C-alpha positions as CSV (number, residue, x, y, z in Angstrom):
1,M,-0.2,-0.1,0.1
2,D,1.5,3.3,-0.9
3,V,1.3,6.5,1.2
4,V,0.9,9.6,-0.3
5,V,2.2,12.7,1.5
6,P,0.6,15.9,0.2
7,P,2.8,18.5,-0.9
8,S,3.4,21.3,1.9
9,S,3.0,25.0,1.0
10,P,5.8,27.3,0.9
11,T,4.4,29.1,3.5
12,E,4.4,26.2,5.6
13,D,8.0,25.4,4.8
14,Q,9.1,29.0,5.7
15,A,7.3,29.0,9.0
16,V,9.1,25.6,10.0
17,L,12.4,26.8,9.0
18,L,11.9,29.9,11.2
19,A,10.8,28.2,14.2
20,R,13.9,26.0,13.9
21,L,16.2,29.0,13.6
22,Q,14.8,30.8,16.5
23,L,15.3,27.6,18.6
24,L,19.0,27.4,17.5
25,E,19.6,31.0,18.4
26,T,18.0,30.3,21.7
27,E,20.2,27.2,22.3
28,N,23.4,29.2,21.0
29,A,22.7,32.2,23.3
30,R,22.2,29.7,26.2
31,L,25.5,27.8,25.6
32,R,27.4,31.1,25.3
33,A,26.0,32.2,28.5
34,Q,27.1,28.9,30.1
35,T,30.5,28.8,28.5
36,G,31.1,32.6,29.8
37,D,29.8,31.9,33.3
38,A,32.2,28.7,33.2
39,A,35.1,30.5,31.8
40,A,35.3,33.5,34.0
41,P,36.8,32.0,37.1
42,R,39.3,30.2,34.9
43,P,41.9,32.8,34.6
44,R,41.8,33.4,38.4
45,R,42.3,29.8,39.0
46,K,45.2,30.0,36.7
47,V,46.8,32.9,38.3
48,G,46.3,31.5,41.6
49,R,47.9,28.2,40.8
50,S,50.8,29.8,39.0
51,T,51.3,32.3,42.0
52,A,51.1,29.3,44.6
53,A,54.0,27.1,42.1
54,V,56.1,29.9,42.0
55,V,56.0,30.8,46.1
56,L,56.2,27.0,47.0
57,I,59.3,26.5,44.5
58,L,60.9,29.7,45.7
59,L,60.4,28.6,49.3
60,G,61.8,25.3,48.5
61,A,65.0,26.6,46.7
62,L,65.5,29.2,49.5
63,L,65.0,26.3,52.5
64,A,67.3,23.7,50.6
65,P,70.9,25.3,51.8
66,V,69.4,25.6,55.0
67,A,68.3,22.0,55.2
68,V,71.7,20.9,53.8
69,V,73.5,22.6,56.6
70,G,70.8,21.5,59.3
71,S,71.4,17.9,58.2
72,W,75.0,18.2,58.1
73,A,75.2,19.8,61.9
74,R,72.4,17.1,63.0
75,G,74.8,14.2,61.6
76,L,78.2,15.8,63.0
77,V,76.5,16.6,66.4
78,V,74.3,13.5,67.0
79,D,75.9,10.7,65.0
80,T,79.3,9.6,66.5
81,D,80.2,7.4,63.4
82,R,79.8,10.3,60.9
83,Y,81.6,12.6,63.3
84,V,84.5,10.0,63.5
85,D,84.6,9.7,59.6
86,T,84.6,13.4,59.5
87,V,87.7,14.2,61.7
88,A,89.5,10.6,61.3
89,P,91.4,11.8,57.9
90,I,92.7,14.8,59.9
91,A,95.2,12.6,61.2
92,E,96.6,12.0,57.9
93,D,97.4,15.8,57.1
94,P,100.8,16.7,57.2
95,L,99.9,20.2,58.8
96,V,97.9,18.7,61.6
97,Q,100.8,15.9,62.1
98,S,103.2,18.6,62.4
99,A,101.2,20.5,64.9
100,V,100.7,17.5,67.0
101,S,104.2,16.3,67.1
102,N,105.4,19.9,68.1
103,R,102.8,19.8,70.9
104,I,104.0,16.5,72.3
105,T,107.7,17.4,71.7
106,L,107.1,20.3,73.7
107,A,105.4,18.6,76.6
108,V,107.9,15.9,76.9
109,V,110.9,18.4,76.9
110,E,109.3,20.2,79.5
111,A,108.4,17.0,81.5
112,L,112.1,15.9,81.4
113,N,113.4,19.4,81.9
114,V,115.9,19.1,79.2
115,E,117.5,22.5,80.1
116,Q,118.0,21.4,83.4
117,L,119.6,18.1,82.4
118,T,122.1,19.6,80.1
119,T,123.2,22.2,82.6
120,Q,123.8,19.3,85.0
121,A,125.7,17.4,82.8
122,T,127.8,20.1,81.4
123,D,128.6,21.4,84.9
124,A,129.5,17.9,86.0
125,V,132.0,17.7,83.0
126,A,133.1,21.1,83.9
127,G,134.0,20.2,87.3
128,L,136.4,17.5,86.5
129,D,140.1,18.3,86.6
130,L,140.2,19.5,83.1
131,P,142.5,22.0,81.3
132,P,140.7,25.7,81.4
133,L,140.3,25.5,77.8
134,V,138.5,22.1,77.8
135,S,136.2,23.3,80.6
136,Q,135.6,26.4,78.7
137,A,134.5,24.3,75.5
138,V,132.5,22.0,77.6
139,G,130.4,25.0,79.0
140,S,129.7,26.1,75.4
141,L,128.2,22.6,74.7
142,Q,125.2,23.1,76.6
143,A,122.9,24.9,74.0
144,P,124.0,22.2,71.3
145,L,123.4,19.3,73.4
146,Q,120.0,20.8,74.5
147,D,118.9,21.1,70.8
148,A,120.3,17.5,70.2
149,I,118.5,16.2,72.7
150,T,115.1,18.0,71.9
151,G,115.6,16.9,68.1
152,F,116.2,13.5,69.0
153,I,112.9,13.5,70.9
154,S,111.2,15.3,68.0
155,K,112.5,12.8,65.6
156,N,111.1,9.8,67.7
157,V,107.5,11.7,68.2
158,T,107.4,12.3,64.3
159,K,107.9,8.8,63.8
160,I,105.0,7.8,65.9
161,V,102.7,10.3,64.8
162,T,103.0,9.6,61.1
163,S,102.4,5.9,61.7
164,D,99.3,4.0,61.8
165,A,99.3,3.8,65.6
166,F,98.6,7.5,65.8
167,E,95.8,7.3,63.4
168,N,94.2,4.4,65.4
169,T,94.8,6.7,68.8
170,W,93.4,9.7,67.2
171,E,90.1,7.9,66.0
172,Q,89.5,6.4,69.2
173,A,90.3,9.4,71.0
174,N,87.7,11.4,68.8
175,R,85.1,8.4,69.3
176,V,85.5,8.8,73.1
177,A,85.5,12.5,73.3
178,H,82.3,12.7,70.8
179,E,80.5,10.4,73.1
180,Q,81.1,12.5,75.9
181,I,80.3,15.7,74.1
182,V,77.0,13.9,73.1
183,A,76.4,13.1,76.7
184,T,77.1,16.6,77.6
185,L,74.8,18.2,75.2
186,R,72.0,16.0,76.2
187,G,72.4,17.0,79.9
188,D,73.8,13.7,81.2
189,P,75.1,14.9,84.8
190,D,77.8,12.0,84.7
191,A,79.2,13.2,81.3
192,L,82.5,14.5,81.4
193,A,82.2,18.0,79.6
194,Q,84.7,18.7,76.6
195,I,83.1,22.2,75.9
196,S,84.7,25.0,78.0
197,D,83.0,28.3,78.4
198,S,84.9,30.0,75.7
199,G,83.9,27.4,73.3
200,V,87.1,25.4,73.1
201,L,86.9,21.8,71.9
202,T,89.8,20.0,73.0
203,L,91.1,16.2,72.4
204,D,92.8,14.2,74.7
205,I,96.2,12.7,73.0
206,T,97.8,11.6,76.2
207,P,98.0,7.9,75.3
208,I,100.7,9.1,72.5
209,I,103.0,9.9,75.6
210,E,103.4,6.4,76.6
211,Q,104.2,5.5,73.0
212,V,106.7,8.2,73.0
213,K,108.2,7.0,75.9
214,A,108.6,3.4,74.9
215,S,110.1,4.5,71.6
216,L,112.7,6.8,73.4
217,V,113.8,4.2,75.8
218,E,114.1,1.4,73.0
219,A,116.1,3.9,71.2
220,G,118.7,4.0,74.0
221,F,117.4,7.3,75.9
222,T,116.6,5.7,79.2
223,L,116.1,9.1,80.6
224,A,112.6,9.1,79.0
225,S,111.6,6.5,81.6
226,R,111.6,9.5,84.0
227,I,108.8,11.1,82.1
228,P,106.1,11.6,84.6
229,T,102.3,11.0,83.6
230,I,101.1,14.2,82.0
231,T,98.1,15.2,80.1
232,V,98.4,16.5,76.7
233,T,95.2,17.9,74.8
234,F,94.9,19.3,71.2
235,P,92.5,21.8,70.3
236,I,90.4,20.7,67.1
237,A,87.7,23.6,67.3
238,S,87.7,27.0,69.0
239,S,84.7,29.0,68.5
240,A,82.0,30.5,70.6
241,D,79.4,28.7,68.1
242,L,80.2,25.4,70.0
243,V,78.6,27.3,73.1
244,R,75.5,28.0,71.1
245,L,75.5,24.7,69.4
246,Q,75.4,23.2,73.1
247,N,72.2,25.3,73.9
248,A,70.5,24.6,70.4
249,Y,71.1,20.6,70.5
250,R,67.6,19.7,70.8
251,L,66.4,22.0,68.2
252,I,69.5,20.7,65.9
253,D,68.4,17.1,66.6
254,I,64.9,17.5,65.6
255,V,64.9,20.1,62.9
256,G,68.0,18.9,61.2
257,G,66.0,15.7,60.4
258,I,63.0,17.4,58.9
259,L,64.4,20.1,56.8
260,P,65.7,18.0,54.1
261,Y,62.1,16.6,53.7
262,L,60.2,20.0,54.1
263,A,62.3,21.5,51.3
264,L,61.8,18.6,49.0
265,G,58.1,18.9,49.9
266,L,57.8,22.6,49.0
267,L,59.7,21.9,45.4
268,A,57.3,19.0,44.8
269,G,54.2,21.2,45.9
270,G,55.1,23.8,43.5
271,V,55.4,21.5,40.8
272,L,52.1,19.7,41.4
273,A,50.6,23.4,41.5
274,A,51.7,24.5,38.3
275,Q,50.0,24.6,35.2
276,H,52.6,23.2,33.1
277,R,54.4,20.7,35.4
278,S,57.3,19.8,33.1
279,R,58.4,23.6,33.0
280,A,57.8,23.9,36.4
281,L,59.9,20.7,37.4
282,V,62.6,22.5,35.1
283,V,62.6,25.6,37.1
284,A,62.6,23.6,40.5
285,G,65.8,21.5,39.5
286,L,67.5,24.6,38.3
287,A,66.4,26.6,41.4
288,L,67.5,23.7,43.6
289,A,70.9,23.6,41.8
290,G,71.3,27.5,42.0
291,S,70.8,27.4,45.8
292,M,73.5,24.8,46.1
293,L,76.0,27.0,44.2
294,L,75.2,30.0,46.6
295,L,75.6,27.5,49.5
296,G,79.2,26.9,48.1
297,F,80.0,30.5,47.7
298,A,78.9,30.9,51.3
299,L,81.4,28.1,52.5
300,L,84.3,29.8,50.6
301,I,83.4,33.4,52.4
302,G,82.9,31.5,55.6
303,R,86.5,29.8,55.2
304,S,88.1,33.2,54.6
305,L,86.2,34.7,57.8
306,Y,87.2,31.8,59.9
307,A,90.9,32.2,59.0
308,N,90.6,36.0,59.7
309,S,88.9,35.6,63.0
310,L,91.4,33.4,64.6
311,P,92.9,34.7,67.8
312,P,96.7,35.6,67.8
313,T,97.5,32.8,69.9
314,V,97.0,30.4,67.0
315,Q,100.4,30.0,65.8
316,R,99.6,27.9,62.7
317,V,96.5,29.3,60.8
318,D,97.0,26.7,57.9
319,T,96.4,23.9,60.4
320,A,93.3,25.5,61.7
321,V,92.0,26.1,58.2
322,S,92.8,22.7,57.2
323,I,90.8,21.3,60.1
324,Y,88.1,23.9,59.0
325,D,88.1,22.2,55.5
326,Q,87.7,18.6,56.9
327,F,84.9,19.5,59.2
328,V,82.7,20.8,56.2
329,S,83.8,18.0,53.9
330,L,80.6,16.3,54.2
331,L,78.8,19.6,54.1
332,R,80.2,20.1,50.8
333,V,79.4,16.5,49.6
334,G,75.7,17.5,50.5
335,L,75.8,20.4,48.6
336,R,77.2,18.6,45.6
337,V,74.2,15.7,45.9
338,G,71.8,19.0,46.0
339,L,73.7,20.4,42.6
340,V,73.6,17.1,40.8
341,L,70.0,16.1,41.9
342,G,68.8,19.7,40.7
343,L,70.6,19.4,37.4
344,L,69.2,15.8,36.7
345,L,65.8,16.7,37.6
346,A,65.9,19.6,35.2
347,I,67.6,17.4,32.4
348,I,64.5,14.8,33.0
349,A,62.0,17.4,32.9
350,F,63.3,19.2,29.7
351,V,63.5,15.8,28.0
352,A,59.8,15.0,29.1
353,G,58.6,18.4,28.2
354,G,56.6,19.6,25.2
355,T,59.2,21.7,23.6
356,T,60.2,21.1,20.0
357,A,63.6,19.9,20.9
358,A,62.4,17.5,23.4
359,R,59.7,16.1,21.0
360,Q,62.4,15.5,18.4
361,L,64.7,14.1,20.8
362,R,61.8,11.6,21.9
363,A,60.8,10.9,18.4
364,S,64.6,10.1,17.4
365,S,64.9,7.6,20.2
366,S,61.5,6.0,19.1
367,Q,62.8,5.7,15.6
368,A,65.9,4.2,16.6
369,A,64.3,1.6,19.0
370,A,61.6,0.7,15.9
371,W,64.8,0.4,13.8
372,L,66.4,-2.0,16.3
373,R,63.2,-4.0,16.9
374,D,62.8,-4.3,13.0
375,A,66.2,-5.4,12.6
376,G,65.4,-7.9,15.3
377,D,62.5,-9.3,13.8
378,R,64.0,-9.9,10.6
379,R,66.8,-12.1,12.3
380,G,64.0,-13.9,14.2
381,V,64.7,-12.2,17.5
382,S,61.7,-10.8,19.3
383,T,60.3,-10.2,22.9
384,G,56.9,-11.8,21.9
385,P,54.3,-11.5,24.4
386,V,56.4,-9.9,26.9
387,G,57.2,-7.0,24.6
388,V,53.6,-6.7,24.0
389,W,52.9,-6.6,27.5
390,L,55.5,-3.9,27.9
391,D,54.3,-1.6,25.4
392,Q,50.7,-1.9,26.9
393,Q,51.9,-1.3,30.5
394,R,54.6,1.2,29.4
395,T,53.1,3.9,31.8
396,L,53.2,1.4,34.7
397,V,56.8,0.3,33.7
398,R,58.0,4.0,34.1
399,V,56.2,4.8,37.2
400,V,57.7,1.6,38.7
401,V,61.2,2.5,37.6
402,I,61.1,5.9,38.8
403,A,59.6,5.0,42.1
404,L,62.3,2.5,42.7
405,A,65.0,5.2,41.8
406,A,63.5,7.7,44.2
407,L,63.3,5.1,46.9
408,A,66.9,4.2,46.3
409,L,67.7,8.0,47.0
410,V,65.7,8.4,50.0
411,L,66.7,5.1,51.8
412,A,70.4,5.7,51.2
413,D,72.4,6.0,54.4
414,R,74.5,8.8,52.9
415,L,74.2,10.2,49.7
416,T,76.9,11.1,47.4
417,P,77.0,12.8,43.8
418,A,78.5,9.4,42.5
419,Y,75.6,7.6,43.8
420,V,72.9,10.0,42.4
421,V,74.5,9.7,39.2
422,T,74.8,5.9,39.2
423,V,71.0,5.7,40.2
424,F,70.0,8.3,37.5
425,V,72.0,6.0,34.9
426,V,70.8,2.6,36.0
427,A,67.3,4.0,35.8
428,L,67.9,5.5,32.5
429,V,69.3,2.1,31.0
430,V,66.2,0.2,32.5
431,L,63.7,2.6,30.8
432,G,65.7,2.4,27.7
433,L,65.7,-1.4,27.8
434,A,62.0,-1.6,28.5
435,T,61.3,0.9,25.4
436,L,63.7,-1.2,23.3
437,A,61.9,-4.6,24.5
438,A,58.3,-3.1,24.1
439,R,56.5,-4.4,21.2
440,P,53.6,-2.6,19.6
441,R,50.5,-4.7,19.2
442,R,50.2,-3.5,15.4
443,A,53.7,-4.2,14.6
444,D,53.2,-7.8,16.3
445,V,50.3,-8.6,14.2
446,E,52.1,-7.4,11.0
447,A,55.3,-9.3,11.7
448,D,52.8,-12.6,12.2
449,A,51.4,-12.0,9.2
450,L,54.5,-11.7,7.3
451,L,55.8,-15.0,8.9
452,V,52.4,-16.7,7.6
């Protein structure tokens, strides 16, 4: 059965079109209004997020040097093993060995009263029935004899101080001293305080005297057995800062362990709050590296100020500066770690960013991986289903590798620039191998079709 539709008049068609046009205009106006209302707060939101990102990254970069110094101070004050690792190499410094030798030699010479011994010896010889000329010559030998005995003592002391025995004694003395210092800082009433009111930190090197006595007696200088029990100390730090350190021990113990994580948290928060996170990560990495450079310059200035502020009683300024350099050695390692970490973060963010250079670099690496994959397929080498899974789960693989690298950095007992670079290189190699082994599903199907 055929249905006949009566033709509509031109007037009816025009009315329908006008009605539809009016509905479209009404809908368009409504959509424009909704779009305008929704878009109005967006600029403010973008400005707010950008401002928050800048503030957080700036605060994190400014706090980073303080965090490095706080962590270093906490390790030096609280951790005896880290303190010993810091000061133990001082015993190998020729300047320090020379200063210790001079101090011990002077103590032994004073204990033996060498001047009195030589006077008695020359007087005894001069009192013999000798010709006047010979008696006069014997009297003139007092000063050379005194110098010879002092030189003999100094030679034996230097032999001991430059030996491994002194290094062991130095390390043990520092360990005992630091344990006593920590007990004093914690307020232990039974602790033997090593910090004086003027802020002088001394090291007891009395055990070396017994070794010197045995060495002198063995060398034939039996008078050394008459050396009484004497106490010899060696100052390893002299500054009022030690007194302030004693007062701020608890603050350093608590804050020194929190500041590094707080600084990293601020930098991470700034990156997450930014609109363009890859760019923000580049800025955060460079800001961290720049703050570490500023800390390095501050250490150089502090070294100069320390050398100029030494009291006139310090005879060997070079020795004091050498001890200063050793004390801040771990601090320099910490700032180098921050510098390397900041630069690596900036490099990673740049490569992962949306710049033309980054895209070309990623495209080139993808093309190289595809070429190697095709070359393997032609030779019958294929990752098969494992490669397909790696391609499908490439985001998961990247997240896992990055998380493991971050965990390796966080759980490390002591970070060094070499360790940070090693973790970065290993993570990069693993990601590269995963990308190379990944096998796109389409490529796998095409390869199977070619084999059929």
